[in-house]
A tleap script that builds the chain and sets N, CA, C and O, in Angstrom:
source leaprc.protein.ff14SB
mol = sequence {
  NMET ILE SER LYS LYS GLN ALA GLU GLU VAL
  LEU LYS ARG PHE ILE ASP SER ARG PRO ILE
  ASN LEU ILE LYS LYS LEU ASP ASP ILE ASP
  ALA GLY MET GLY PHE ILE LEU VAL TYR LEU
  SER HIE SER LYS GLU ASP ILE TYR ALA ASN
  GLU ILE SER GLN LYS MET ASN ILE SER ARG
  SER ARG VAL ALA VAL LEU LEU LYS LYS LEU
  ASP GLY LYS GLY LEU ILE LYS LYS TYR ALA
  SER GLU ASN ASP ALA ARG ILE GLU VAL LEU
  LYS LEU THR LYS LYS GLY GLN MET VAL VAL
  GLU ASP MET LYS GLN LYS VAL LEU ASP VAL
  THR ILE LYS ILE ILE ASP LYS VAL GLY LEU
  GLU ASN ILE ASN LYS PHE ILE ASP ILE SER
  GLU LYS ILE LYS MET ALA ILE GLU ILE CASN
}
set mol.1.N position { 0.729 -1.539 -0.152 }
set mol.1.CA position { -0.042 0.127 -0.088 }
set mol.1.C position { 0.853 1.223 -0.086 }
set mol.1.O position { 1.910 1.173 0.543 }
set mol.2.N position { 0.406 2.488 -0.933 }
set mol.2.CA position { 1.205 3.295 -0.845 }
set mol.2.C position { 0.949 4.101 0.521 }
set mol.2.O position { 0.380 3.810 1.573 }
set mol.3.N position { 1.762 5.489 -0.056 }
set mol.3.CA position { 1.780 6.108 1.444 }
set mol.3.C position { 0.937 7.121 1.377 }
set mol.3.O position { 0.369 7.530 0.364 }
set mol.4.N position { 0.814 7.732 3.004 }
set mol.4.CA position { -0.243 9.048 2.363 }
set mol.4.C position { 0.375 10.323 1.246 }
set mol.4.O position { -0.078 10.632 0.144 }
set mol.5.N position { 1.438 10.843 1.912 }
set mol.5.CA position { 2.333 11.365 1.452 }
set mol.5.C position { 2.397 11.154 -0.218 }
set mol.5.O position { 2.420 12.008 -1.104 }
set mol.6.N position { 2.412 10.034 -0.283 }
set mol.6.CA position { 2.758 9.666 -1.931 }
set mol.6.C position { 1.210 9.710 -2.915 }
set mol.6.O position { 1.102 9.696 -4.142 }
set mol.7.N position { 0.383 9.752 -2.109 }
set mol.7.CA position { -1.005 9.652 -2.339 }
set mol.7.C position { -1.461 11.183 -2.786 }
set mol.7.O position { -1.906 11.701 -3.810 }
set mol.8.N position { -1.170 11.537 -1.706 }
set mol.8.CA position { -1.316 13.479 -1.882 }
set mol.8.C position { -0.654 13.997 -2.743 }
set mol.8.O position { -1.105 15.094 -3.073 }
set mol.9.N position { 0.807 13.491 -3.600 }
set mol.9.CA position { 1.813 13.755 -4.484 }
set mol.9.C position { 0.933 14.337 -5.940 }
set mol.9.O position { 0.805 15.282 -6.718 }
set mol.10.N position { 0.401 12.747 -5.545 }
set mol.10.CA position { 0.128 11.937 -7.253 }
set mol.10.C position { -1.688 12.627 -7.476 }
set mol.10.O position { -2.279 12.797 -8.543 }
set mol.11.N position { -2.219 12.913 -5.991 }
set mol.11.CA position { -3.554 13.658 -6.056 }
set mol.11.C position { -3.386 15.351 -6.627 }
set mol.11.O position { -4.247 16.033 -7.182 }
set mol.12.N position { -2.073 15.696 -6.295 }
set mol.12.CA position { -1.569 17.023 -6.664 }
set mol.12.C position { -2.038 16.965 -8.135 }
set mol.12.O position { -3.067 17.455 -8.599 }
set mol.13.N position { -0.963 16.186 -8.849 }
set mol.13.CA position { -0.971 16.392 -10.072 }
set mol.13.C position { -1.999 15.396 -10.714 }
set mol.13.O position { -1.739 15.202 -11.901 }
set mol.14.N position { -3.056 14.736 -10.273 }
set mol.14.CA position { -3.879 14.285 -10.643 }
set mol.14.C position { -4.786 15.580 -11.465 }
set mol.14.O position { -4.891 15.728 -12.683 }
set mol.15.N position { -5.473 16.562 -10.205 }
set mol.15.CA position { -6.193 17.599 -9.690 }
set mol.15.C position { -5.000 18.590 -10.771 }
set mol.15.O position { -5.923 19.270 -11.219 }
set mol.16.N position { -4.368 18.886 -11.139 }
set mol.16.CA position { -3.209 19.566 -12.071 }
set mol.16.C position { -3.438 19.147 -13.706 }
set mol.16.O position { -3.582 19.712 -14.790 }
set mol.17.N position { -3.362 17.481 -13.027 }
set mol.17.CA position { -3.811 17.756 -14.747 }
set mol.17.C position { -5.545 17.095 -15.325 }
set mol.17.O position { -5.922 16.378 -16.252 }
set mol.18.N position { -6.199 17.799 -14.211 }
set mol.18.CA position { -7.484 18.698 -14.819 }
set mol.18.C position { -8.817 17.163 -15.090 }
set mol.18.O position { -9.963 17.352 -15.499 }
set mol.19.N position { -8.102 15.465 -14.651 }
set mol.19.CA position { -9.110 14.373 -14.818 }
set mol.19.C position { -10.099 14.550 -13.663 }
set mol.19.O position { -11.193 13.985 -13.678 }
set mol.20.N position { -9.666 15.405 -12.581 }
set mol.20.CA position { -11.010 14.666 -11.019 }
set mol.20.C position { -11.984 15.669 -11.757 }
set mol.20.O position { -11.950 16.631 -10.989 }
set mol.21.N position { -12.875 16.034 -12.842 }
set mol.21.CA position { -13.615 16.866 -13.275 }
set mol.21.C position { -14.238 15.799 -13.335 }
set mol.21.O position { -15.462 15.933 -13.340 }
set mol.22.N position { -13.696 14.378 -13.403 }
set mol.22.CA position { -14.892 12.886 -13.865 }
set mol.22.C position { -15.442 12.654 -11.827 }
set mol.22.O position { -15.758 11.571 -11.333 }
set mol.23.N position { -15.406 13.581 -11.306 }
set mol.23.CA position { -15.572 13.120 -9.674 }
set mol.23.C position { -16.735 14.719 -9.706 }
set mol.23.O position { -16.402 15.903 -9.691 }
set mol.24.N position { -17.989 14.154 -9.749 }
set mol.24.CA position { -18.729 15.431 -9.893 }
set mol.24.C position { -19.837 15.334 -8.777 }
set mol.24.O position { -20.800 16.060 -9.020 }
set mol.25.N position { -19.927 14.601 -7.601 }
set mol.25.CA position { -20.380 14.941 -6.436 }
set mol.25.C position { -19.639 14.253 -4.824 }
set mol.25.O position { -19.114 13.225 -5.252 }
set mol.26.N position { -19.477 14.273 -3.981 }
set mol.26.CA position { -19.301 13.945 -3.339 }
set mol.26.C position { -20.336 13.985 -2.236 }
set mol.26.O position { -20.461 15.097 -1.722 }
set mol.27.N position { -21.094 13.037 -1.763 }
set mol.27.CA position { -22.241 13.032 -0.858 }
set mol.27.C position { -23.177 14.130 -1.568 }
set mol.27.O position { -23.713 14.043 -2.673 }
set mol.28.N position { -23.250 15.491 -0.377 }
set mol.28.CA position { -24.233 16.291 -1.079 }
set mol.28.C position { -23.955 16.955 -1.421 }
set mol.28.O position { -24.812 17.623 -1.998 }
set mol.29.N position { -22.669 17.431 -1.442 }
set mol.29.CA position { -22.210 18.716 -1.765 }
set mol.29.C position { -21.616 18.365 -3.314 }
set mol.29.O position { -20.955 17.422 -3.747 }
set mol.30.N position { -22.027 19.263 -3.770 }
set mol.30.CA position { -22.046 18.785 -5.512 }
set mol.30.C position { -20.686 20.003 -5.988 }
set mol.30.O position { -20.027 20.662 -5.184 }
set mol.31.N position { -20.562 20.025 -7.377 }
set mol.31.CA position { -18.946 19.983 -7.587 }
set mol.31.C position { -19.219 21.909 -7.567 }
set mol.31.O position { -18.614 22.486 -6.663 }
set mol.32.N position { -19.539 22.241 -7.922 }
set mol.32.CA position { -19.959 23.953 -7.419 }
set mol.32.C position { -19.582 23.979 -6.218 }
set mol.32.O position { -18.404 24.314 -6.088 }
set mol.33.N position { -20.379 23.651 -4.866 }
set mol.33.CA position { -20.377 23.823 -3.985 }
set mol.33.C position { -18.838 23.689 -3.426 }
set mol.33.O position { -18.421 24.608 -2.720 }
set mol.34.N position { -17.939 22.520 -3.733 }
set mol.34.CA position { -17.629 21.625 -3.322 }
set mol.34.C position { -16.251 22.735 -3.944 }
set mol.34.O position { -15.284 22.904 -3.201 }
set mol.35.N position { -16.284 23.296 -5.065 }
set mol.35.CA position { -15.382 24.005 -5.195 }
set mol.35.C position { -15.122 25.574 -4.242 }
set mol.35.O position { -14.129 26.067 -3.707 }
set mol.36.N position { -16.649 26.027 -4.382 }
set mol.36.CA position { -16.466 27.421 -3.395 }
set mol.36.C position { -15.784 26.400 -1.783 }
set mol.36.O position { -15.609 27.273 -0.934 }
set mol.37.N position { -15.619 25.814 -1.524 }
set mol.37.CA position { -15.753 25.806 0.064 }
set mol.37.C position { -14.249 25.145 -0.222 }
set mol.37.O position { -13.440 25.509 0.632 }
set mol.38.N position { -13.802 24.427 -1.038 }
set mol.38.CA position { -12.489 24.541 -0.741 }
set mol.38.C position { -11.540 25.841 -0.881 }
set mol.38.O position { -10.501 26.100 -0.274 }
set mol.39.N position { -12.365 26.727 -2.075 }
set mol.39.CA position { -11.675 27.379 -2.139 }
set mol.39.C position { -11.636 28.581 -0.920 }
set mol.39.O position { -10.521 29.044 -0.678 }
set mol.40.N position { -12.743 29.082 -0.179 }
set mol.40.CA position { -12.685 29.453 0.437 }
set mol.40.C position { -11.794 28.454 1.404 }
set mol.40.O position { -10.799 28.254 0.706 }
set mol.41.N position { -11.663 27.928 2.282 }
set mol.41.CA position { -10.667 27.581 2.888 }
set mol.41.C position { -9.176 27.097 2.623 }
set mol.41.O position { -8.515 26.237 3.204 }
set mol.42.N position { -8.901 27.820 1.697 }
set mol.42.CA position { -7.295 27.933 1.189 }
set mol.42.C position { -6.875 29.781 1.126 }
set mol.42.O position { -5.800 30.356 0.956 }
set mol.43.N position { -8.360 30.319 1.363 }
set mol.43.CA position { -8.313 32.458 1.105 }
set mol.43.C position { -7.529 32.231 2.460 }
set mol.43.O position { -7.797 31.433 3.358 }
set mol.44.N position { -6.292 33.313 2.359 }
set mol.44.CA position { -5.870 34.050 3.435 }
set mol.44.C position { -6.449 35.705 3.877 }
set mol.44.O position { -6.370 36.422 4.874 }
set mol.45.N position { -7.027 35.796 2.571 }
set mol.45.CA position { -8.223 37.127 1.817 }
set mol.45.C position { -9.350 37.017 2.154 }
set mol.45.O position { -9.838 35.930 2.461 }
set mol.46.N position { -10.228 38.532 2.168 }
set mol.46.CA position { -11.285 38.682 2.168 }
set mol.46.C position { -11.930 37.649 0.826 }
set mol.46.O position { -11.124 37.380 -0.066 }
set mol.47.N position { -12.869 37.284 0.747 }
set mol.47.CA position { -13.229 36.890 -0.520 }
set mol.47.C position { -15.281 36.705 -0.974 }
set mol.47.O position { -16.176 36.162 -0.326 }
set mol.48.N position { -15.313 37.347 -2.160 }
set mol.48.CA position { -16.166 38.179 -2.334 }
set mol.48.C position { -16.514 37.315 -3.794 }
set mol.48.O position { -15.744 36.677 -4.511 }
set mol.49.N position { -18.450 37.639 -3.971 }
set mol.49.CA position { -19.000 36.064 -4.818 }
set mol.49.C position { -18.507 36.778 -5.906 }
set mol.49.O position { -17.932 35.802 -6.389 }
set mol.50.N position { -18.292 37.537 -6.574 }
set mol.50.CA position { -17.807 38.497 -8.087 }
set mol.50.C position { -16.311 37.507 -7.799 }
set mol.50.O position { -15.961 36.772 -8.723 }
set mol.51.N position { -15.831 37.519 -7.058 }
set mol.51.CA position { -14.656 36.750 -7.416 }
set mol.51.C position { -14.880 34.940 -7.647 }
set mol.51.O position { -14.543 34.247 -8.607 }
set mol.52.N position { -15.314 34.695 -6.843 }
set mol.52.CA position { -15.887 33.357 -7.031 }
set mol.52.C position { -16.756 32.987 -8.629 }
set mol.52.O position { -16.799 31.949 -9.290 }
set mol.53.N position { -17.145 33.839 -8.764 }
set mol.53.CA position { -17.799 33.938 -10.268 }
set mol.53.C position { -16.527 34.318 -11.387 }
set mol.53.O position { -16.478 33.776 -12.491 }
set mol.54.N position { -15.939 34.906 -11.119 }
set mol.54.CA position { -15.065 34.608 -12.245 }
set mol.54.C position { -14.126 33.849 -12.331 }
set mol.54.O position { -13.497 33.732 -13.383 }
set mol.55.N position { -13.768 33.004 -10.957 }
set mol.55.CA position { -12.780 31.796 -10.471 }
set mol.55.C position { -13.802 30.301 -11.768 }
set mol.55.O position { -13.525 29.656 -12.779 }
set mol.56.N position { -14.446 30.390 -11.250 }
set mol.56.CA position { -15.615 29.470 -11.473 }
set mol.56.C position { -16.315 29.515 -13.119 }
set mol.56.O position { -17.022 28.625 -13.592 }
set mol.57.N position { -15.924 30.736 -13.786 }
set mol.57.CA position { -16.211 30.985 -15.129 }
set mol.57.C position { -17.875 31.182 -14.895 }
set mol.57.O position { -18.395 31.333 -16.000 }
set mol.58.N position { -18.583 31.215 -14.122 }
set mol.58.CA position { -20.375 31.240 -13.909 }
set mol.58.C position { -20.586 32.310 -13.750 }
set mol.58.O position { -19.615 33.043 -13.565 }
set mol.59.N position { -21.992 32.911 -13.747 }
set mol.59.CA position { -22.597 33.861 -13.411 }
set mol.59.C position { -22.701 34.205 -12.340 }
set mol.59.O position { -22.805 33.401 -11.413 }
set mol.60.N position { -22.700 35.518 -12.178 }
set mol.60.CA position { -23.090 35.752 -10.333 }
set mol.60.C position { -24.298 35.753 -9.448 }
set mol.60.O position { -24.342 36.099 -8.267 }
set mol.61.N position { -25.867 35.038 -10.666 }
set mol.61.CA position { -26.858 34.677 -9.965 }
set mol.61.C position { -26.885 33.020 -9.927 }
set mol.61.O position { -27.868 32.397 -9.524 }
set mol.62.N position { -25.735 32.429 -10.377 }
set mol.62.CA position { -25.267 31.304 -10.354 }
set mol.62.C position { -24.543 31.088 -8.322 }
set mol.62.O position { -24.684 30.440 -7.285 }
set mol.63.N position { -23.867 32.078 -8.898 }
set mol.63.CA position { -22.815 31.800 -7.268 }
set mol.63.C position { -24.032 32.427 -6.489 }
set mol.63.O position { -24.513 31.655 -5.660 }
set mol.64.N position { -24.422 33.233 -6.547 }
set mol.64.CA position { -25.677 33.579 -5.738 }
set mol.64.C position { -26.545 32.374 -4.861 }
set mol.64.O position { -26.620 32.213 -3.643 }
set mol.65.N position { -27.155 31.612 -5.966 }
set mol.65.CA position { -27.272 30.039 -5.851 }
set mol.65.C position { -26.510 29.228 -4.718 }
set mol.65.O position { -26.963 28.845 -3.640 }
set mol.66.N position { -25.517 29.101 -5.126 }
set mol.66.CA position { -24.788 28.273 -4.721 }
set mol.66.C position { -24.428 28.568 -3.234 }
set mol.66.O position { -24.198 27.645 -2.452 }
set mol.67.N position { -24.375 30.180 -2.778 }
set mol.67.CA position { -23.807 30.774 -1.634 }
set mol.67.C position { -24.872 30.379 -0.129 }
set mol.67.O position { -24.705 29.968 1.019 }
set mol.68.N position { -26.353 30.945 -1.303 }
set mol.68.CA position { -27.711 30.377 -0.106 }
set mol.68.C position { -27.834 29.559 0.020 }
set mol.68.O position { -28.776 29.333 0.780 }
set mol.69.N position { -26.910 28.007 -0.664 }
set mol.69.CA position { -27.174 26.787 -0.694 }
set mol.69.C position { -25.936 26.556 0.543 }
set mol.69.O position { -26.237 25.952 1.573 }
set mol.70.N position { -24.473 27.119 0.320 }
set mol.70.CA position { -24.273 26.734 1.333 }
set mol.70.C position { -24.524 27.013 2.651 }
set mol.70.O position { -24.541 26.235 3.605 }
set mol.71.N position { -24.772 28.532 2.607 }
set mol.71.CA position { -24.903 29.021 3.894 }
set mol.71.C position { -26.127 28.233 4.532 }
set mol.71.O position { -26.037 27.871 5.705 }
set mol.72.N position { -27.136 27.992 3.876 }
set mol.72.CA position { -28.414 27.438 4.278 }
set mol.72.C position { -28.100 26.044 5.162 }
set mol.72.O position { -28.697 25.690 6.180 }
set mol.73.N position { -27.020 25.370 4.500 }
set mol.73.CA position { -26.453 24.700 5.063 }
set mol.73.C position { -25.471 24.370 6.780 }
set mol.73.O position { -25.208 23.421 7.518 }
set mol.74.N position { -25.152 26.315 6.669 }
set mol.74.CA position { -24.429 26.338 7.653 }
set mol.74.C position { -22.862 26.213 7.613 }
set mol.74.O position { -21.976 26.222 8.467 }
set mol.75.N position { -22.910 26.096 6.264 }
set mol.75.CA position { -21.441 25.634 6.226 }
set mol.75.C position { -20.783 26.992 6.070 }
set mol.75.O position { -19.672 27.071 6.594 }
set mol.76.N position { -21.352 28.355 5.302 }
set mol.76.CA position { -21.069 29.451 5.291 }
set mol.76.C position { -21.648 30.599 5.471 }
set mol.76.O position { -22.837 30.771 5.207 }
set mol.77.N position { -20.743 31.671 6.020 }
set mol.77.CA position { -21.623 32.983 6.139 }
set mol.77.C position { -20.945 34.394 5.762 }
set mol.77.O position { -19.825 34.869 5.573 }
set mol.78.N position { -22.485 34.830 5.767 }
set mol.78.CA position { -21.954 36.178 4.744 }
set mol.78.C position { -21.282 37.559 5.658 }
set mol.78.O position { -21.484 37.436 6.866 }
set mol.79.N position { -20.608 38.695 5.304 }
set mol.79.CA position { -20.321 39.353 6.395 }
set mol.79.C position { -20.356 40.515 5.273 }
set mol.79.O position { -20.233 40.405 4.053 }
set mol.80.N position { -20.614 41.966 6.278 }
set mol.80.CA position { -20.833 43.335 5.466 }
set mol.80.C position { -19.231 43.651 4.945 }
set mol.80.O position { -18.380 43.648 5.834 }
set mol.81.N position { -18.958 43.818 4.085 }
set mol.81.CA position { -17.291 44.074 4.049 }
set mol.81.C position { -17.082 45.612 4.707 }
set mol.81.O position { -17.757 46.605 4.440 }
set mol.82.N position { -15.782 45.507 5.785 }
set mol.82.CA position { -15.459 46.938 5.899 }
set mol.82.C position { -15.476 48.182 5.151 }
set mol.82.O position { -15.956 49.245 5.544 }
set mol.83.N position { -15.013 47.996 4.241 }
set mol.83.CA position { -14.858 48.955 3.123 }
set mol.83.C position { -16.455 49.467 2.599 }
set mol.83.O position { -16.999 50.556 2.782 }
set mol.84.N position { -16.829 48.567 2.071 }
set mol.84.CA position { -18.683 48.687 1.614 }
set mol.84.C position { -19.436 47.843 1.821 }
set mol.84.O position { -19.121 46.686 1.543 }
set mol.85.N position { -20.602 48.125 2.344 }
set mol.85.CA position { -21.234 47.629 2.964 }
set mol.85.C position { -22.406 46.832 2.463 }
set mol.85.O position { -23.271 46.207 3.076 }
set mol.86.N position { -22.186 47.034 1.108 }
set mol.86.CA position { -23.513 46.425 0.097 }
set mol.86.C position { -22.324 45.115 -0.553 }
set mol.86.O position { -22.669 44.220 -1.325 }
set mol.87.N position { -21.440 45.235 -0.212 }
set mol.87.CA position { -20.628 43.736 -0.519 }
set mol.87.C position { -20.088 42.753 0.112 }
set mol.87.O position { -18.930 42.901 0.500 }
set mol.88.N position { -20.824 41.435 0.388 }
set mol.88.CA position { -20.497 40.397 1.363 }
set mol.88.C position { -19.203 39.627 1.430 }
set mol.88.O position { -18.805 38.959 0.476 }
set mol.89.N position { -18.759 39.696 2.212 }
set mol.89.CA position { -17.404 38.869 2.553 }
set mol.89.C position { -18.343 37.329 2.744 }
set mol.89.O position { -19.431 36.871 3.091 }
set mol.90.N position { -16.868 36.952 2.181 }
set mol.90.CA position { -17.548 35.003 2.621 }
set mol.90.C position { -16.534 34.382 3.180 }
set mol.90.O position { -15.429 34.302 2.642 }
set mol.91.N position { -16.840 33.859 4.373 }
set mol.91.CA position { -15.555 32.736 5.220 }
set mol.91.C position { -16.920 31.725 5.708 }
set mol.91.O position { -18.094 31.764 6.077 }
set mol.92.N position { -15.689 30.749 5.374 }
set mol.92.CA position { -16.219 29.360 6.134 }
set mol.92.C position { -16.876 29.268 7.932 }
set mol.92.O position { -16.613 30.029 8.863 }
set mol.93.N position { -17.500 28.428 7.920 }
set mol.93.CA position { -18.275 28.280 9.496 }
set mol.93.C position { -17.416 27.358 9.722 }
set mol.93.O position { -17.091 26.793 8.678 }
set mol.94.N position { -16.804 26.883 10.826 }
set mol.94.CA position { -16.841 26.072 11.709 }
set mol.94.C position { -16.903 24.192 11.185 }
set mol.94.O position { -16.204 23.181 11.136 }
set mol.95.N position { -18.082 24.634 10.929 }
set mol.95.CA position { -18.585 23.397 10.262 }
set mol.95.C position { -18.330 23.077 9.013 }
set mol.95.O position { -18.379 21.877 8.743 }
set mol.96.N position { -17.946 24.180 7.778 }
set mol.96.CA position { -17.622 24.254 6.401 }
set mol.96.C position { -16.359 23.459 6.721 }
set mol.96.O position { -16.236 22.308 6.302 }
set mol.97.N position { -15.320 24.115 7.534 }
set mol.97.CA position { -14.059 23.393 7.964 }
set mol.97.C position { -14.447 22.003 7.798 }
set mol.97.O position { -14.230 21.165 6.923 }
set mol.98.N position { -15.106 22.006 8.933 }
set mol.98.CA position { -15.028 20.277 8.790 }
set mol.98.C position { -15.568 19.532 7.665 }
set mol.98.O position { -15.225 18.351 7.601 }
set mol.99.N position { -16.498 20.069 6.585 }
set mol.99.CA position { -17.126 19.696 5.901 }
set mol.99.C position { -15.587 19.210 4.881 }
set mol.99.O position { -15.233 18.057 4.633 }
set mol.100.N position { -14.988 20.335 4.502 }
set mol.100.CA position { -13.709 20.438 3.474 }
set mol.100.C position { -12.757 19.666 3.847 }
set mol.100.O position { -11.881 19.457 3.008 }
set mol.101.N position { -12.639 19.060 5.097 }
set mol.101.CA position { -11.601 18.544 5.511 }
set mol.101.C position { -12.176 16.940 5.503 }
set mol.101.O position { -11.356 16.038 5.332 }
set mol.102.N position { -13.234 16.707 5.645 }
set mol.102.CA position { -13.891 15.368 5.049 }
set mol.102.C position { -13.716 15.101 3.677 }
set mol.102.O position { -13.372 13.990 3.274 }
set mol.103.N position { -14.018 16.426 2.658 }
set mol.103.CA position { -14.346 16.033 1.650 }
set mol.103.C position { -12.834 15.763 0.872 }
set mol.103.O position { -12.902 15.187 -0.214 }
set mol.104.N position { -11.542 16.133 1.353 }
set mol.104.CA position { -10.188 16.069 1.394 }
set mol.104.C position { -9.836 14.705 1.879 }
set mol.104.O position { -8.828 14.083 1.544 }
set mol.105.N position { -10.773 14.294 2.709 }
set mol.105.CA position { -10.655 13.400 2.875 }
set mol.105.C position { -10.836 12.248 2.331 }
set mol.105.O position { -9.929 11.415 2.333 }
set mol.106.N position { -11.566 12.101 1.992 }
set mol.106.CA position { -12.856 11.090 1.195 }
set mol.106.C position { -12.216 10.806 0.019 }
set mol.106.O position { -12.260 9.628 -0.334 }
set mol.107.N position { -11.495 11.770 -0.842 }
set mol.107.CA position { -11.040 12.113 -2.249 }
set mol.107.C position { -9.713 11.336 -1.887 }
set mol.107.O position { -9.673 10.279 -2.518 }
set mol.108.N position { -8.745 11.501 -1.168 }
set mol.108.CA position { -7.393 10.991 -0.651 }
set mol.108.C position { -7.907 9.046 -0.626 }
set mol.108.O position { -7.438 8.080 -1.229 }
set mol.109.N position { -9.087 9.186 0.406 }
set mol.109.CA position { -9.328 7.633 0.196 }
set mol.109.C position { -9.263 7.019 -0.730 }
set mol.109.O position { -8.638 5.960 -0.786 }
set mol.110.N position { -10.186 7.775 -2.130 }
set mol.110.CA position { -10.290 7.230 -3.187 }
set mol.110.C position { -8.953 7.338 -4.370 }
set mol.110.O position { -8.598 6.643 -5.321 }
set mol.111.N position { -8.603 8.231 -3.917 }
set mol.111.CA position { -6.862 7.815 -4.552 }
set mol.111.C position { -6.235 7.137 -4.436 }
set mol.111.O position { -5.399 6.824 -5.284 }
set mol.112.N position { -6.393 6.534 -3.154 }
set mol.112.CA position { -5.547 5.213 -2.661 }
set mol.112.C position { -6.224 3.807 -2.862 }
set mol.112.O position { -5.766 2.667 -2.784 }
set mol.113.N position { -7.596 4.339 -3.176 }
set mol.113.CA position { -8.306 2.825 -3.419 }
set mol.113.C position { -7.411 3.073 -5.633 }
set mol.113.O position { -6.576 2.270 -6.050 }
set mol.114.N position { -7.704 3.754 -6.127 }
set mol.114.CA position { -7.570 3.630 -6.965 }
set mol.114.C position { -6.026 3.233 -7.666 }
set mol.114.O position { -5.849 2.507 -8.644 }
set mol.115.N position { -4.794 4.066 -6.707 }
set mol.115.CA position { -3.548 4.313 -7.183 }
set mol.115.C position { -3.208 2.236 -6.431 }
set mol.115.O position { -2.304 1.598 -6.972 }
set mol.116.N position { -3.981 1.611 -5.358 }
set mol.116.CA position { -3.966 0.209 -4.928 }
set mol.116.C position { -4.579 -0.788 -6.687 }
set mol.116.O position { -3.929 -1.783 -7.007 }
set mol.117.N position { -5.320 -0.514 -7.238 }
set mol.117.CA position { -5.954 -0.799 -8.526 }
set mol.117.C position { -5.402 -1.038 -9.657 }
set mol.117.O position { -5.226 -2.060 -10.320 }
set mol.118.N position { -5.019 0.639 -9.856 }
set mol.118.CA position { -4.454 0.055 -11.056 }
set mol.118.C position { -2.357 0.342 -10.879 }
set mol.118.O position { -1.573 -0.047 -11.745 }
set mol.119.N position { -2.072 0.823 -10.025 }
set mol.119.CA position { -0.670 0.760 -9.395 }
set mol.119.C position { -0.136 2.632 -9.925 }
set mol.119.O position { -0.617 3.545 -10.597 }
set mol.120.N position { 1.353 2.322 -8.957 }
set mol.120.CA position { 1.248 3.959 -9.097 }
set mol.120.C position { 2.174 4.118 -10.603 }
set mol.120.O position { 2.317 5.124 -11.298 }
set mol.121.N position { 2.469 3.373 -10.709 }
set mol.121.CA position { 3.371 3.927 -12.213 }
set mol.121.C position { 2.377 3.747 -12.953 }
set mol.121.O position { 2.454 4.740 -13.677 }
set mol.122.N position { 1.289 3.052 -13.366 }
set mol.122.CA position { 0.077 3.371 -14.376 }
set mol.122.C position { -0.352 4.788 -14.301 }
set mol.122.O position { -0.470 5.594 -15.224 }
set mol.123.N position { -0.523 4.914 -13.275 }
set mol.123.CA position { -1.935 6.447 -12.344 }
set mol.123.C position { -0.144 7.046 -12.424 }
set mol.123.O position { 0.089 7.703 -11.409 }
set mol.124.N position { 0.751 6.983 -13.105 }
set mol.124.CA position { 1.455 8.546 -13.552 }
set mol.124.C position { 2.007 9.080 -14.588 }
set mol.124.O position { 2.532 10.172 -14.804 }
set mol.125.N position { 1.716 7.695 -15.497 }
set mol.125.CA position { 2.194 7.476 -17.357 }
set mol.125.C position { 0.415 7.858 -17.442 }
set mol.125.O position { -0.003 8.255 -18.530 }
set mol.126.N position { -0.620 7.712 -16.215 }
set mol.126.CA position { -2.029 8.069 -17.608 }
set mol.126.C position { -2.101 10.004 -16.892 }
set mol.126.O position { -3.041 10.724 -17.228 }
set mol.127.N position { -1.220 10.415 -16.150 }
set mol.127.CA position { -1.114 12.016 -15.883 }
set mol.127.C position { -0.727 12.256 -16.713 }
set mol.127.O position { -1.400 12.654 -17.665 }
set mol.128.N position { 0.706 12.105 -16.730 }
set mol.128.CA position { 2.907 12.447 -17.745 }
set mol.128.C position { 1.216 12.867 -18.674 }
set mol.128.O position { 0.629 13.939 -18.528 }
set mol.129.N position { 0.672 11.572 -19.694 }
set mol.129.CA position { -0.024 11.856 -21.099 }
set mol.129.C position { -1.165 12.770 -20.988 }
set mol.129.O position { -1.369 13.656 -21.817 }
set mol.130.N position { -2.339 12.438 -19.380 }
set mol.130.CA position { -2.972 13.857 -19.629 }
set mol.130.C position { -2.335 15.180 -19.606 }
set mol.130.O position { -2.862 16.074 -20.269 }
set mol.131.N position { -1.125 15.454 -18.837 }
set mol.131.CA position { -0.304 16.654 -19.073 }
set mol.131.C position { -0.119 17.331 -20.367 }
set mol.131.O position { -0.289 18.526 -20.613 }
set mol.132.N position { 0.415 15.984 -21.492 }
set mol.132.CA position { 0.433 16.441 -22.784 }
set mol.132.C position { -0.437 16.228 -23.167 }
set mol.132.O position { -0.624 17.397 -23.503 }
set mol.133.N position { -1.513 15.634 -23.570 }
set mol.133.CA position { -3.119 16.474 -23.829 }
set mol.133.C position { -3.277 17.631 -23.547 }
set mol.133.O position { -3.364 18.404 -24.501 }
set mol.134.N position { -3.384 18.254 -22.017 }
set mol.134.CA position { -3.334 19.432 -22.059 }
set mol.134.C position { -2.466 20.329 -22.594 }
set mol.134.O position { -2.822 21.330 -23.216 }
set mol.135.N position { -1.099 19.946 -22.332 }
set mol.135.CA position { -0.610 21.082 -22.518 }
set mol.135.C position { -0.521 20.962 -25.328 }
set mol.135.O position { -0.379 21.821 -26.198 }
set mol.136.N position { -0.667 19.824 -25.341 }
set mol.136.CA position { -1.104 20.128 -26.443 }
set mol.136.C position { -2.484 21.040 -27.261 }
set mol.136.O position { -2.519 21.566 -28.373 }
set mol.137.N position { -3.582 20.939 -26.119 }
set mol.137.CA position { -4.823 21.430 -26.061 }
set mol.137.C position { -4.791 23.298 -25.720 }
set mol.137.O position { -5.687 24.118 -25.917 }
set mol.138.N position { -3.752 23.450 -25.298 }
set mol.138.CA position { -3.032 24.836 -25.062 }
set mol.138.C position { -2.276 25.037 -25.700 }
set mol.138.O position { -1.388 25.630 -25.088 }
set mol.139.N position { -1.958 24.838 -27.050 }
set mol.139.CA position { -0.660 25.318 -27.568 }
set mol.139.C position { -1.691 25.867 -29.062 }
set mol.139.O position { -1.779 26.961 -29.620 }
set mol.140.N position { -2.365 24.505 -29.330 }
set mol.140.CA position { -3.616 25.116 -30.728 }
set mol.140.C position { -4.292 26.257 -29.921 }
set mol.140.O position { -5.180 26.936 -30.437 }
savepdb mol mol.pdb
quit
């Protein structure tokens, strides 16, 4: 069995090569809400809805729907910006942080299972090929 560190390295390469998009759902958190939660968890600065809209390349109204769902589940909180009360700052709640950690662990567990079944060498070959495909697409 591979180590946690090896699985984390493979996961990072896997995410960077983009086939992680095949994973559409983790429990009751859809991909869009999952992206927002992880994005908020990695941020050290204030995050606003318009920034999420730009990062996800989706409309502000779609982001508003996702944020409302996350807020309703108690995973995020919205606060008025100190600079402009009309703008809301988004923060993870403790529950949201726990959900992100749970999501990360589940993805890591699935990654370990995949590597154990497919083999680390084959996974690395797959990622290498995915990276080459990505580069080929980006060149054109």
